[in-house]
N, CA, C, O and the ligand as a Tripos MOL2 file, in Angstrom:
@<TRIPOS>MOLECULE
protein
  225   223    57     0     0
PROTEIN
NO_CHARGES

@<TRIPOS>ATOM
      1 N         -10.6570   14.8400   32.6480 N.3       1 MET1
      2 CA        -10.5920   15.8630   31.5970 C.3       1 MET1
      3 C         -10.0170   15.2620   30.3270 C.2       1 MET1
      4 O          -9.2400   14.3070   30.3540 O.2       1 MET1
      5 N         -10.4240   15.8520   29.2210 N.am      2 LEU2
      6 CA         -9.9680   15.3600   27.9240 C.3       2 LEU2
      7 C          -8.7290   16.1580   27.4860 C.2       2 LEU2
      8 O          -8.7440   17.3880   27.4320 O.2       2 LEU2
      9 N          -7.6810   15.4300   27.1840 N.am      3 CYS3
     10 CA         -6.4800   16.1010   26.6790 C.3       3 CYS3
     11 C          -6.7620   16.5900   25.2580 C.2       3 CYS3
     12 O          -7.1410   15.7900   24.4030 O.2       3 CYS3
     13 N          -6.5860   17.8870   24.9870 N.am      4 PRO4
     14 CA         -6.8920   18.4260   23.6480 C.3       4 PRO4
     15 C          -5.9150   17.9620   22.5700 C.2       4 PRO4
     16 O          -6.1400   18.2100   21.3850 O.2       4 PRO4
     17 N          -4.8480   17.3000   22.9660 N.am      5 TYR5
     18 CA         -3.8410   16.8910   21.9780 C.3       5 TYR5
     19 C          -4.0270   15.4470   21.5340 C.2       5 TYR5
     20 O          -3.9290   15.1420   20.3450 O.2       5 TYR5
     21 N          -4.2970   14.5470   22.5000 N.am      6 CYS6
     22 CA         -4.4460   13.1380   22.1340 C.3       6 CYS6
     23 C          -5.8780   12.6640   22.3680 C.2       6 CYS6
     24 O          -6.2180   11.5260   22.0430 O.2       6 CYS6
     25 N          -6.7230   13.5410   22.9350 N.am      7 PHE7
     26 CA         -8.1310   13.2340   23.1950 C.3       7 PHE7
     27 C          -8.3160   12.0380   24.1160 C.2       7 PHE7
     28 O          -9.3300   11.3420   24.0550 O.2       7 PHE7
     29 N          -7.3260   11.8080   24.9680 N.am      8 GLU8
     30 CA         -7.4970   10.7630   25.9730 C.3       8 GLU8
     31 C          -8.0820   11.3770   27.2270 C.2       8 GLU8
     32 O          -7.8170   12.5320   27.5600 O.2       8 GLU8
     33 N          -8.8910   10.5740   27.9200 N.am      9 ASP9
     34 CA         -9.4930   11.0380   29.1500 C.3       9 ASP9
     35 C          -8.5020   10.8180   30.2920 C.2       9 ASP9
     36 O          -8.2840    9.6870   30.7250 O.2       9 ASP9
     37 N          -7.9150   11.8910   30.7680 N.am     10 ILE10
     38 CA         -6.8870   11.8230   31.8040 C.3      10 ILE10
     39 C          -7.4370   12.4410   33.0810 C.2      10 ILE10
     40 O          -8.0910   13.4830   33.0410 O.2      10 ILE10
     41 N          -7.1710   11.7950   34.2140 N.am     11 ASP11
     42 CA         -7.6560   12.3250   35.4910 C.3      11 ASP11
     43 C          -7.0800   13.7010   35.7840 C.2      11 ASP11
     44 O          -7.7840   14.6240   36.1940 O.2      11 ASP11
     45 N          -5.7880   13.8050   35.5600 N.am     12 HIS12
     46 CA         -5.1310   15.0660   35.8880 C.3      12 HIS12
     47 C          -4.3170   15.5780   34.7030 C.2      12 HIS12
     48 O          -3.3190   14.9730   34.3100 O.2      12 HIS12
     49 N          -4.7530   16.6850   34.1510 N.am     13 LEU13
     50 CA         -3.9800   17.3110   33.0880 C.3      13 LEU13
     51 C          -3.0590   18.3630   33.6970 C.2      13 LEU13
     52 O          -3.4320   19.0530   34.6450 O.2      13 LEU13
     53 N          -1.8780   18.4750   33.1550 N.am     14 THR14
     54 CA         -0.9350   19.4950   33.5940 C.3      14 THR14
     55 C          -1.2870   20.8060   32.9090 C.2      14 THR14
     56 O          -1.5740   20.8360   31.7120 O.2      14 THR14
     57 N          -1.2630   21.8860   33.6750 N.am     15 LYS15
     58 CA         -1.4550   23.2060   33.0640 C.3      15 LYS15
     59 C          -0.0850   23.7320   32.6930 C.2      15 LYS15
     60 O           0.6650   24.2230   33.5370 O.2      15 LYS15
     61 N           0.2220   23.6190   31.4310 N.am     16 ASP16
     62 CA          1.5220   24.0650   30.9560 C.3      16 ASP16
     63 C           1.4100   25.4930   30.4450 C.2      16 ASP16
     64 O           0.4660   25.8100   29.7220 O.2      16 ASP16
     65 N           2.3510   26.3660   30.8040 N.am     17 PRO17
     66 CA          2.2740   27.7690   30.3630 C.3      17 PRO17
     67 C           2.3180   27.9050   28.8430 C.2      17 PRO17
     68 O           1.8350   28.8870   28.2790 O.2      17 PRO17
     69 N           2.8970   26.9150   28.2000 N.am     18 HIS18
     70 CA          3.0820   26.9630   26.7520 C.3      18 HIS18
     71 C           1.9310   26.3050   26.0130 C.2      18 HIS18
     72 O           1.4410   26.8300   25.0130 O.2      18 HIS18
     73 N           1.4980   25.1390   26.5190 N.am     19 TRP19
     74 CA          0.5410   24.3190   25.7680 C.3      19 TRP19
     75 C          -0.8490   24.3230   26.3740 C.2      19 TRP19
     76 O          -1.7760   23.7510   25.8000 O.2      19 TRP19
     77 N          -1.0100   24.9660   27.5360 N.am     20 GLY20
     78 CA         -2.3010   24.9110   28.1900 C.3      20 GLY20
     79 C          -2.4850   23.5780   28.8720 C.2      20 GLY20
     80 O          -1.5020   22.9560   29.2750 O.2      20 GLY20
     81 N          -3.7430   23.1090   29.0160 N.am     21 PHE21
     82 CA         -3.9860   21.8290   29.6550 C.3      21 PHE21
     83 C          -3.5490   20.7020   28.7340 C.2      21 PHE21
     84 O          -4.0000   20.6000   27.5930 O.2      21 PHE21
     85 N          -2.6740   19.8680   29.2440 N.am     22 VAL22
     86 CA         -2.0970   18.8230   28.4310 C.3      22 VAL22
     87 C          -1.7150   17.6570   29.3370 C.2      22 VAL22
     88 O          -1.3130   17.8730   30.4800 O.2      22 VAL22
     89 N          -1.8350   16.4180   28.8430 N.am     23 CYS23
     90 CA         -1.4110   15.2820   29.6470 C.3      23 CYS23
     91 C           0.1160   15.1840   29.6270 C.2      23 CYS23
     92 O           0.7800   15.7890   28.7860 O.2      23 CYS23
     93 N           0.6500   14.4170   30.5620 N.am     24 ASP24
     94 CA          2.1100   14.3610   30.7120 C.3      24 ASP24
     95 C           2.8100   13.9110   29.4380 C.2      24 ASP24
     96 O           3.8130   14.5020   29.0370 O.2      24 ASP24
     97 N           2.2870   12.8710   28.8010 N.am     25 SER25
     98 CA          2.9720   12.3420   27.6150 C.3      25 SER25
     99 C           2.9290   13.3430   26.4650 C.2      25 SER25
    100 O           3.9030   13.4810   25.7250 O.2      25 SER25
    101 N           1.8060   14.0390   26.3110 N.am     26 CYS26
    102 CA          1.7230   15.0560   25.2620 C.3      26 CYS26
    103 C           2.6280   16.2360   25.5810 C.2      26 CYS26
    104 O           3.2330   16.8200   24.6830 O.2      26 CYS26
    105 N           2.7200   16.5860   26.8570 N.am     27 CYS27
    106 CA          3.5820   17.6910   27.2650 C.3      27 CYS27
    107 C           5.0210   17.3830   26.8860 C.2      27 CYS27
    108 O           5.7270   18.2390   26.3530 O.2      27 CYS27
    109 N           5.4510   16.1610   27.1620 N.am     28 ILE28
    110 CA          6.8040   15.7290   26.7960 C.3      28 ILE28
    111 C           6.9710   15.7710   25.2840 C.2      28 ILE28
    112 O           7.9820   16.2470   24.7690 O.2      28 ILE28
    113 N           5.9680   15.2690   24.5840 N.am     29 GLU29
    114 CA          6.0220   15.2090   23.1240 C.3      29 GLU29
    115 C           6.0680   16.6140   22.5190 C.2      29 GLU29
    116 O           6.8520   16.8790   21.6080 O.2      29 GLU29
    117 N           5.2220   17.5060   23.0310 N.am     30 MET30
    118 CA          5.1890   18.8720   22.5060 C.3      30 MET30
    119 C           6.5020   19.5960   22.7630 C.2      30 MET30
    120 O           6.9880   20.3420   21.9130 O.2      30 MET30
    121 N           7.0730   19.3700   23.9500 N.am     31 ASN31
    122 CA          8.3540   19.9980   24.2570 C.3      31 ASN31
    123 C           9.4510   19.4620   23.3480 C.2      31 ASN31
    124 O          10.3510   20.1990   22.9440 O.2      31 ASN31
    125 N           9.3710   18.1740   23.0300 N.am     32 ARG32
    126 CA         10.3540   17.5630   22.1440 C.3      32 ARG32
    127 C          10.2310   18.1530   20.7390 C.2      32 ARG32
    128 O          11.2390   18.5040   20.1250 O.2      32 ARG32
    129 N           9.0120   18.2630   20.2310 N.am     33 ILE33
    130 CA          8.7780   18.8350   18.9020 C.3      33 ILE33
    131 C           9.2590   20.2850   18.8700 C.2      33 ILE33
    132 O           9.8950   20.7290   17.9140 O.2      33 ILE33
    133 N           8.9370   21.0090   19.9460 N.am     34 ASP34
    134 CA          9.3200   22.4130   20.0120 C.3      34 ASP34
    135 C          10.8340   22.5600   19.9800 C.2      34 ASP34
    136 O          11.3610   23.4840   19.3610 O.2      34 ASP34
    137 N          11.5330   21.6440   20.6520 N.am     35 ARG35
    138 CA         12.9870   21.7010   20.7130 C.3      35 ARG35
    139 C          13.6030   21.3010   19.3720 C.2      35 ARG35
    140 O          14.6120   21.8610   18.9430 O.2      35 ARG35
    141 N          12.9720   20.3160   18.7170 N.am     36 ASP36
    142 CA         13.5220   19.7800   17.4690 C.3      36 ASP36
    143 C          13.2080   20.6480   16.2610 C.2      36 ASP36
    144 O          13.8800   20.5540   15.2340 O.2      36 ASP36
    145 N          12.1960   21.4870   16.3790 N.am     37 THR37
    146 CA         11.7770   22.2740   15.2370 C.3      37 THR37
    147 C          12.4310   23.6470   15.2610 C.2      37 THR37
    148 O          12.3950   24.3480   16.2720 O.2      37 THR37
    149 N          13.0100   24.0110   14.1660 N.am     38 ASP38
    150 CA         13.5380   25.3580   14.0180 C.3      38 ASP38
    151 C          12.3900   26.2370   13.5240 C.2      38 ASP38
    152 O          12.0850   26.2710   12.3320 O.2      38 ASP38
    153 N          11.7660   26.9400   14.4530 N.am     39 TRP39
    154 CA         10.5220   27.6550   14.1160 C.3      39 TRP39
    155 C          10.7610   28.8030   13.1400 C.2      39 TRP39
    156 O           9.8700   29.1540   12.3680 O.2      39 TRP39
    157 N          11.9540   29.3880   13.1700 N.am     40 ASP40
    158 CA         12.2530   30.4600   12.2180 C.3      40 ASP40
    159 C          12.2390   29.9280   10.7940 C.2      40 ASP40
    160 O          11.6570   30.5350    9.8950 O.2      40 ASP40
    161 N          12.8870   28.7890   10.6010 N.am     41 THR41
    162 CA         12.8910   28.1470    9.2890 C.3      41 THR41
    163 C          11.4880   27.7160    8.9120 C.2      41 THR41
    164 O          11.0530   27.8720    7.7710 O.2      41 THR41
    165 N          10.7890   27.1710    9.8990 N.am     42 TRP42
    166 CA          9.4240   26.6950    9.6760 C.3      42 TRP42
    167 C           8.5330   27.8490    9.2170 C.2      42 TRP42
    168 O           7.7530   27.6910    8.2780 O.2      42 TRP42
    169 N           8.6430   29.0000    9.8690 N.am     43 GLU43
    170 CA          7.8910   30.1970    9.5070 C.3      43 GLU43
    171 C           8.2470   30.6490    8.0930 C.2      43 GLU43
    172 O           7.3610   30.9320    7.2880 O.2      43 GLU43
    173 N           9.5490   30.7160    7.7890 N.am     44 ALA44
    174 CA         10.0130   31.1590    6.4830 C.3      44 ALA44
    175 C           9.5220   30.2200    5.3810 C.2      44 ALA44
    176 O           9.0990   30.6670    4.3140 O.2      44 ALA44
    177 N           9.5830   28.9160    5.6500 N.am     45 ASP45
    178 CA          9.0980   27.9350    4.6820 C.3      45 ASP45
    179 C           7.6110   28.1200    4.4170 C.2      45 ASP45
    180 O           7.1540   28.0160    3.2790 O.2      45 ASP45
    181 N           6.8710   28.3930    5.4700 N.am     46 LYS46
    182 CA          5.4320   28.5670    5.3300 C.3      46 LYS46
    183 C           5.1250   29.8090    4.4990 C.2      46 LYS46
    184 O           4.2710   29.7860    3.6130 O.2      46 LYS46
    185 N           5.8360   30.8910    4.8030 N.am     47 ARG47
    186 CA          5.6390   32.1280    4.0470 C.3      47 ARG47
    187 C           5.9820   31.9250    2.5720 C.2      47 ARG47
    188 O           5.2740   32.3890    1.6790 O.2      47 ARG47
    189 N           7.0810   31.2250    2.3470 N.am     48 GLN48
    190 CA          7.5080   30.9070    0.9940 C.3      48 GLN48
    191 C           6.4230   30.1150    0.2660 C.2      48 GLN48
    192 O           6.0940   30.3910   -0.8880 O.2      48 GLN48
    193 N           5.8890   29.1440    0.9570 N.am     49 TYR49
    194 CA          4.8630   28.2890    0.3730 C.3      49 TYR49
    195 C           3.6130   29.0950    0.0310 C.2      49 TYR49
    196 O           3.0260   28.9310   -1.0390 O.2      49 TYR49
    197 N           3.2190   29.9620    0.9480 N.am     50 ILE50
    198 CA          2.0340   30.7960    0.7230 C.3      50 ILE50
    199 C           2.2730   31.7430   -0.4600 C.2      50 ILE50
    200 O           1.4010   31.9220   -1.3110 O.2      50 ILE50
    201 N           3.4670   32.3460   -0.5010 N.am     51 ALA51
    202 CA          3.8340   33.2490   -1.5910 C.3      51 ALA51
    203 C           3.7960   32.5220   -2.9380 C.2      51 ALA51
    204 O           3.2840   33.0450   -3.9290 O.2      51 ALA51
    205 N           4.3420   31.3160   -2.9520 N.am     52 GLU52
    206 CA          4.3630   30.5440   -4.1940 C.3      52 GLU52
    207 C           2.9650   30.1270   -4.6380 C.2      52 GLU52
    208 O           2.6350   30.1990   -5.8210 O.2      52 GLU52
    209 N           2.1510   29.6920   -3.6860 N.am     53 SER53
    210 CA          0.8330   29.2100   -4.0620 C.3      53 SER53
    211 C          -0.0850   30.3520   -4.4720 C.2      53 SER53
    212 O          -1.0290   30.1260   -5.2280 O.2      53 SER53
    213 N           0.1620   31.5850   -3.9930 N.am     54 SER54
    214 CA         -0.6900   32.6990   -4.3900 C.3      54 SER54
    215 C          -0.2800   33.2690   -5.7440 C.2      54 SER54
    216 O          -1.0320   34.0270   -6.3580 O.2      54 SER54
    217 N           0.9070   32.9060   -6.2060 N.am     55 GLU55
    218 CA          1.3480   33.3610   -7.5260 C.3      55 GLU55
    219 C           0.6010   32.6540   -8.6550 C.2      55 GLU55
    220 O           0.4090   33.1970   -9.7430 O.2      55 GLU55
    221 N           0.1820   31.4070   -8.3500 N.am     56 HIS56
    222 CA         -0.4350   30.6110   -9.3960 C.3      56 HIS56
    223 C          -1.9400   30.7720   -9.4230 C.2      56 HIS56
    224 O          -2.6110   30.1610  -10.2550 O.2      56 HIS56
    225 ZN         -2.4420   13.9130   25.6760 Zn       57 ZN57
@<TRIPOS>BOND
     1     1     2 1
     2     2     3 1
     3     3     4 2
     4     3     5 am
     5     5     6 1
     6     6     7 1
     7     7     8 2
     8     7     9 am
     9     9    10 1
    10    10    11 1
    11    11    12 2
    12    11    13 am
    13    13    14 1
    14    14    15 1
    15    15    16 2
    16    15    17 am
    17    17    18 1
    18    18    19 1
    19    19    20 2
    20    19    21 am
    21    21    22 1
    22    22    23 1
    23    23    24 2
    24    23    25 am
    25    25    26 1
    26    26    27 1
    27    27    28 2
    28    27    29 am
    29    29    30 1
    30    30    31 1
    31    31    32 2
    32    31    33 am
    33    33    34 1
    34    34    35 1
    35    35    36 2
    36    35    37 am
    37    37    38 1
    38    38    39 1
    39    39    40 2
    40    39    41 am
    41    41    42 1
    42    42    43 1
    43    43    44 2
    44    43    45 am
    45    45    46 1
    46    46    47 1
    47    47    48 2
    48    47    49 am
    49    49    50 1
    50    50    51 1
    51    51    52 2
    52    51    53 am
    53    53    54 1
    54    54    55 1
    55    55    56 2
    56    55    57 am
    57    57    58 1
    58    58    59 1
    59    59    60 2
    60    59    61 am
    61    61    62 1
    62    62    63 1
    63    63    64 2
    64    63    65 am
    65    65    66 1
    66    66    67 1
    67    67    68 2
    68    67    69 am
    69    69    70 1
    70    70    71 1
    71    71    72 2
    72    71    73 am
    73    73    74 1
    74    74    75 1
    75    75    76 2
    76    75    77 am
    77    77    78 1
    78    78    79 1
    79    79    80 2
    80    79    81 am
    81    81    82 1
    82    82    83 1
    83    83    84 2
    84    83    85 am
    85    85    86 1
    86    86    87 1
    87    87    88 2
    88    87    89 am
    89    89    90 1
    90    90    91 1
    91    91    92 2
    92    91    93 am
    93    93    94 1
    94    94    95 1
    95    95    96 2
    96    95    97 am
    97    97    98 1
    98    98    99 1
    99    99   100 2
   100    99   101 am
   101   101   102 1
   102   102   103 1
   103   103   104 2
   104   103   105 am
   105   105   106 1
   106   106   107 1
   107   107   108 2
   108   107   109 am
   109   109   110 1
   110   110   111 1
   111   111   112 2
   112   111   113 am
   113   113   114 1
   114   114   115 1
   115   115   116 2
   116   115   117 am
   117   117   118 1
   118   118   119 1
   119   119   120 2
   120   119   121 am
   121   121   122 1
   122   122   123 1
   123   123   124 2
   124   123   125 am
   125   125   126 1
   126   126   127 1
   127   127   128 2
   128   127   129 am
   129   129   130 1
   130   130   131 1
   131   131   132 2
   132   131   133 am
   133   133   134 1
   134   134   135 1
   135   135   136 2
   136   135   137 am
   137   137   138 1
   138   138   139 1
   139   139   140 2
   140   139   141 am
   141   141   142 1
   142   142   143 1
   143   143   144 2
   144   143   145 am
   145   145   146 1
   146   146   147 1
   147   147   148 2
   148   147   149 am
   149   149   150 1
   150   150   151 1
   151   151   152 2
   152   151   153 am
   153   153   154 1
   154   154   155 1
   155   155   156 2
   156   155   157 am
   157   157   158 1
   158   158   159 1
   159   159   160 2
   160   159   161 am
   161   161   162 1
   162   162   163 1
   163   163   164 2
   164   163   165 am
   165   165   166 1
   166   166   167 1
   167   167   168 2
   168   167   169 am
   169   169   170 1
   170   170   171 1
   171   171   172 2
   172   171   173 am
   173   173   174 1
   174   174   175 1
   175   175   176 2
   176   175   177 am
   177   177   178 1
   178   178   179 1
   179   179   180 2
   180   179   181 am
   181   181   182 1
   182   182   183 1
   183   183   184 2
   184   183   185 am
   185   185   186 1
   186   186   187 1
   187   187   188 2
   188   187   189 am
   189   189   190 1
   190   190   191 1
   191   191   192 2
   192   191   193 am
   193   193   194 1
   194   194   195 1
   195   195   196 2
   196   195   197 am
   197   197   198 1
   198   198   199 1
   199   199   200 2
   200   199   201 am
   201   201   202 1
   202   202   203 1
   203   203   204 2
   204   203   205 am
   205   205   206 1
   206   206   207 1
   207   207   208 2
   208   207   209 am
   209   209   210 1
   210   210   211 1
   211   211   212 2
   212   211   213 am
   213   213   214 1
   214   214   215 1
   215   215   216 2
   216   215   217 am
   217   217   218 1
   218   218   219 1
   219   219   220 2
   220   219   221 am
   221   221   222 1
   222   222   223 1
   223   223   224 2
@<TRIPOS>SUBSTRUCTURE
     1 MET1         2 RESIDUE 1 A MET
     2 LEU2         6 RESIDUE 1 A LEU
     3 CYS3        10 RESIDUE 1 A CYS
     4 PRO4        14 RESIDUE 1 A PRO
     5 TYR5        18 RESIDUE 1 A TYR
     6 CYS6        22 RESIDUE 1 A CYS
     7 PHE7        26 RESIDUE 1 A PHE
     8 GLU8        30 RESIDUE 1 A GLU
     9 ASP9        34 RESIDUE 1 A ASP
    10 ILE10       38 RESIDUE 1 A ILE
    11 ASP11       42 RESIDUE 1 A ASP
    12 HIS12       46 RESIDUE 1 A HIS
    13 LEU13       50 RESIDUE 1 A LEU
    14 THR14       54 RESIDUE 1 A THR
    15 LYS15       58 RESIDUE 1 A LYS
    16 ASP16       62 RESIDUE 1 A ASP
    17 PRO17       66 RESIDUE 1 A PRO
    18 HIS18       70 RESIDUE 1 A HIS
    19 TRP19       74 RESIDUE 1 A TRP
    20 GLY20       78 RESIDUE 1 A GLY
    21 PHE21       82 RESIDUE 1 A PHE
    22 VAL22       86 RESIDUE 1 A VAL
    23 CYS23       90 RESIDUE 1 A CYS
    24 ASP24       94 RESIDUE 1 A ASP
    25 SER25       98 RESIDUE 1 A SER
    26 CYS26      102 RESIDUE 1 A CYS
    27 CYS27      106 RESIDUE 1 A CYS
    28 ILE28      110 RESIDUE 1 A ILE
    29 GLU29      114 RESIDUE 1 A GLU
    30 MET30      118 RESIDUE 1 A MET
    31 ASN31      122 RESIDUE 1 A ASN
    32 ARG32      126 RESIDUE 1 A ARG
    33 ILE33      130 RESIDUE 1 A ILE
    34 ASP34      134 RESIDUE 1 A ASP
    35 ARG35      138 RESIDUE 1 A ARG
    36 ASP36      142 RESIDUE 1 A ASP
    37 THR37      146 RESIDUE 1 A THR
    38 ASP38      150 RESIDUE 1 A ASP
    39 TRP39      154 RESIDUE 1 A TRP
    40 ASP40      158 RESIDUE 1 A ASP
    41 THR41      162 RESIDUE 1 A THR
    42 TRP42      166 RESIDUE 1 A TRP
    43 GLU43      170 RESIDUE 1 A GLU
    44 ALA44      174 RESIDUE 1 A ALA
    45 ASP45      178 RESIDUE 1 A ASP
    46 LYS46      182 RESIDUE 1 A LYS
    47 ARG47      186 RESIDUE 1 A ARG
    48 GLN48      190 RESIDUE 1 A GLN
    49 TYR49      194 RESIDUE 1 A TYR
    50 ILE50      198 RESIDUE 1 A ILE
    51 ALA51      202 RESIDUE 1 A ALA
    52 GLU52      206 RESIDUE 1 A GLU
    53 SER53      210 RESIDUE 1 A SER
    54 SER54      214 RESIDUE 1 A SER
    55 GLU55      218 RESIDUE 1 A GLU
    56 HIS56      222 RESIDUE 1 A HIS
    57 ZN57       225 GROUP 0 **** ****
């Protein structure tokens, strides 16, 4: 199966409840990004950016 994150052909993809079918290394990477990212801030920044860009 093809990992949708790194597009590598992996024999066995893990079915992760969060990421869906993902290879082990991507699963680790995604969990790391998820842990390191403050999604509330990320959301607010995105909204801010959209608000600013629609003003112009
Ligand atoms: Zn992968």
